[in-house]
N, C-alpha and C positions, 0 to 999 in steps of 0.2 A: 580868811575867806577869799576864794579866787573871784576875780571880776571877769566875766565872760560876755563878749559882745557878739550877738548873732546877727548875720547879714543875709537874710533870705531874699530871693527874688521871685521864686515860683510858688504855687500853692503847695507842692510837695515839700519844698524847702521850709515853708512856714510850719507845716504840720510836724516835720521832723524836729525843727528848732523848738517848737512848743513842747513836744514829748520829752526831748532830752533835757531842756531847761527845767521842766517840772520834776524830772527824776533826780535832778541835782540841786533842788531848791534849798536843801538844808546846808549845802556846802558852798554854794556860789551866790554871787550877786550878779544878776543878768540884766542886760538891756537888749532890745531888738530894734534894728534899723532896717526897715523894708526898703530895698534898693531897686533901681531900674523899673520903676512903676509907670506904666502908661496912663493909669487912671489914679488921680489924686483925690478928686471929689467922689464921694460914694464908693470908695474902694471897699469891697465886701470883707476882705481879709483884715484890712486896717480897722474897719468898724468893729469886727468881731473881737480883735485883739484889745481894742479900747473898752469893749463892753464886758470883758472876761473878769468876773469877780475874783477868781482864784488864780489870776495870772502870775507866773513866776518872774515877769519882767517889770523892773522898777521904772523903766522909761521906754517909750516907743516913739520912733521917728520914721518919717517917710522921705525918700529921695526920688525925684522924678527921673524917668528915662523916656521922655516923650519926643525930644527934638530929633531932627534929621539933618543931614548935610552939615553945613558950617555951624548951624545952631547947636549941634551935638557937642562941639568942642567948648562952646560957651557954657552950656548946661553942665558939662562935666567939671569945668573949672569952678562953677558956682557950688556944685556938690562937694568938690574938694575943700572949699572953704567951710562948709557945714561939717564935714568930716573932721577937719583939723580942730575946730571949736569943740565938737563933741568929744573927741579923744582927750583934749586938755581937761575937760570936766570929769570924764569917766575913768580915764587911764586904765583900760582893760589889760589883763594879763594874757588873755586868749581872744582871738577872733575866729568865729566858726562860720563857715560858708558852704553853700551847696555847689558853688563853682568858683574855683580859684582863677578862672579866666575873667571874672568880673573885675573891672578896673577899679571900682570903689574898694574892693577888698585888698587888692595889691597896693593901692595908694595908702590905705590905712596901715597896712603892715609896714610899708616903707617908712611912714611917719614915725611909727612906734619904735621900730628897730634902730632908727637913728639915735634914739635916746636910751633905749633899754634893750639889751641883747637877749633878754630872757623871754620876750613876747613869743607866744606860740600861735601857729595857725592850725585850725582843725578843718578837715574836709568832712562834710556830712553827706551821707549816701544820697545821690540824686538819681538813682535808678540804673538804667541799662548801661550807661557809660562807665559806671563803677566796675562792671564785670566784663563787658564786651569791648570797652575802650571807645574813644572817639576816632572817627576816620582821620588819619593823618595825611596831609598834603604837603610834602617837603617844600615845594616852590611857593605855594600860596601862603603857608604858615610862616615861612622864612621872610617873605615880603611883609606880612602882617606884623611879625615880631619887630622888624626894623622901623616900620612906620610908627608903631606904638612907642618904641624907644625914643625916636626922634621927636615925636609929638609931645609925649608926656614926661619922659625921663628914662635913663638907663637902668632904673630899678625894675622896669617891666620884664616879666619872665613869661615866655610863651610855652606852656606845657604841652607835651605831645598828646596827653590825654587829661581829662578833668581830674584834678586831685594830685597831679604829678609834679607841680611846680616846687621850687625850692622853698616857697613860703609855707608849705604844708609840712608839719611835723607829725601829725596824728590823723588817722582816718577812722571815722565811726561808720561802720557798715552793718547792714542786716545779715550779710553772708560773708564774713571776712575770709573764710577759706576759699571762696570763689573769686576773690578780688583780682582785678587786672594785674598782670605782672609788674607794671610800672608803679603800682601802689604798694607792692610787697615790701619795699624798703622803708615804709612809714610805720610808726607805731600803730598797731591795730587795736580797736576796741569794737565790741559788738553792741549795736542798737537792739534793744530788747523789744520783741513784738508786743509784750504785755504793756509796755509804756504807751503804745498806740491805742490799746483797748481799755486803758485805765479810766477811772471815773472823771478825773480832771481834764484829760484830753477829750473824752466824750463830751464834757460840758462845753469845751471850746468848739468842738465840731458842730454841736447843736446851734451855737451862736452863729457859726458860718452858714448853716442851712437856713437859719432864720433870715439872713440877709438876702436869700433867694426866695423868700416867701414859701418855704417848704418845711413841713413839720418833720424834723429828724426822728421824732419818736416813732413814726410809722415803720422805720427800718428795724426796730427792735424785734418785730415779730415776723420778719421776712424769711422765707425758706430758700428762695432762689433769686439771685440778681442776674438779669440777662443784659449783656453789653451789646448794643447795636453798633456795628462798625460805621465808619465814614461812608457817606452816600456813594462816593465813587467806588469804594471797595465792595459795597453791596452789589453794584452792577457787574463786578468782576466774578461774583460767586453765583453759579447757576441756580435759578429758582429760589433765591434767598428769601424773598418776601413770603412766598407760599409755604416754604419749609418752616420759617420761624412762626408763622401764624398757626400752623398745625401743632407745633411744639407747645406754644402758649396754651392752646385749647386743651391739649393733652394734660398739661400740668394743672390747669384750673379744674379740670374734671376730677383730678385726684385731690382737690382741696388745698393745693399748694398756694401759698402767698408769694406773689412775684413783684419785684421792683424792676422797672425797665430803665436803662440808662442809655439814651441816644448820644451819638457823637455831637460835640459842640457845633460842628458845621451843619448839622441837620436842621432844616427849616421846619417850624411848627412844633407843637408840644408833643404830638403822637403821630408822626408822619405816616407810619405804617398801619395805624388804626388797630393796635394790639390791645389797648386797654378797654376791652368789652365786658369785663367782669369786675365786681367789687373787690376781687382778690388781687387785682393788678393795680399797682401804683406807678406813676411816671415821675422819675427824678428830673429836676430841671436840667436842661442840656448844658447850661452855663456853669453849673456847680461842678467843681473839680472832683473827680471820683475819689481822690485821696480822702476827702472829708466824709464820704459815705462809709468807708471801711471801718473807722472806729465805732460806728453805730450799729453794725451788723451783729447778730447773735452768734455765739460759738457754733461752729459746724455748718453755717450757711454756705450754700453753693454759689459760686460766681462763674457764670457760663459766658464764654466769649469765643472769639476766633482769631483774626489777625490783629496785630498791634501789641502794645506792651502792658495793657491794663492788667492782664492775668499775672504777669511777672510782678507788678507792683503789689497785687493782692497777696501773692506768695510771700513776698519779702516783708510786708507790713503786718500781715495777720496770718501767722503760721497755723492758726487754729481753723481757718476757713478752708474750703475745698474748691480751688480753681479748676475749671474743666474747659478744655479747648475743643471746639467742634470744627474739624478741618478735613477737607477732601484731599487725600494724599495723591490723588490722580491729577489734581489741578495744580499747575506749575506755580501760580501765584500763592496759593494757600500752603503748598508743600514746603516753601522756604521757611515757614515758621515752625515746622514740626521738630527739627533737631534742637532748636533753641528751647522750646517748651519742654521737651523730654529731658534735656540736660538739666533743667532746673526743677524737675520732679513734678511737672504739671501733666495731669492725665489728658490724653488726646483720644477723642472718638472721631470716627469718619462721618457720622451723621447724628441726627437727634433721636435715634432709636436706642436709648439706653435708660436704665431705671435709676431714679434718684432715691 
């Protein structure tokens, strides 16, 4: 039985780790160490993981990432001590991570490969960077590489894009055929969309929604999810508020059940006053959208505009129908059209379409 250590840092990382570990529970022994966490007390994802009755993880730890300036070095050295102790006890064969740029991951790989050359690193799909790559800045990245090597050790590897470091042997992606060229030399495996919508992953997602005082069961009967963009982006889109109001009224008149997801930076529960009908629910702004996706019914529409949420929807739930509403005459919105069309997301110019 393989021992796999999962080291997520973001909500998407946590969900992907949970889905993959659950799919492999018959063949693996798994632990999850939540790294780089700003919030240790009342961390909603940690609480949900600890409350999960069918968890595939035998042990869960959390490592802080709160310090700044000089304190960061002390915090990381303390984390290194926790990692060394944890590795001695668990002795994993594999470490899986959403970003091989995380120093906790590279340090753990360094520690293990000093003693056993067979340790593998897995890169788990973290969204856009897996396909479009991370912007590479030769001078800035070169300086960062040498600073990290001199500060922590010459084991540090500065990858040109996420997942491309020498520590990674295998990449688990939702769309392996569209992987960034620098990931093509890794062993490829496909993350299955059905793992995200499976009953055990849904159970975990409901535990996460509970942490935000939101009943995830509501999402099971939703016809349409509308993603409201960042407040600054709303201002860049002409007549956005009036157009979205008219669209919500049109859908409720047709008897459609709607869930609204405002951007986390939006102030207030329903800043645009869109929830005027019992058919409209408002998802908490602080709840990561990744944990909404497992709870939606097959065929639900997810409607958005600028940003990467629609791409995440496409990758994690291939049975859902993401739709982008973008004005191709607007320079700001037009930039997103080629990317969406390349990934098979339907693009309309306005809200005048039938669902």
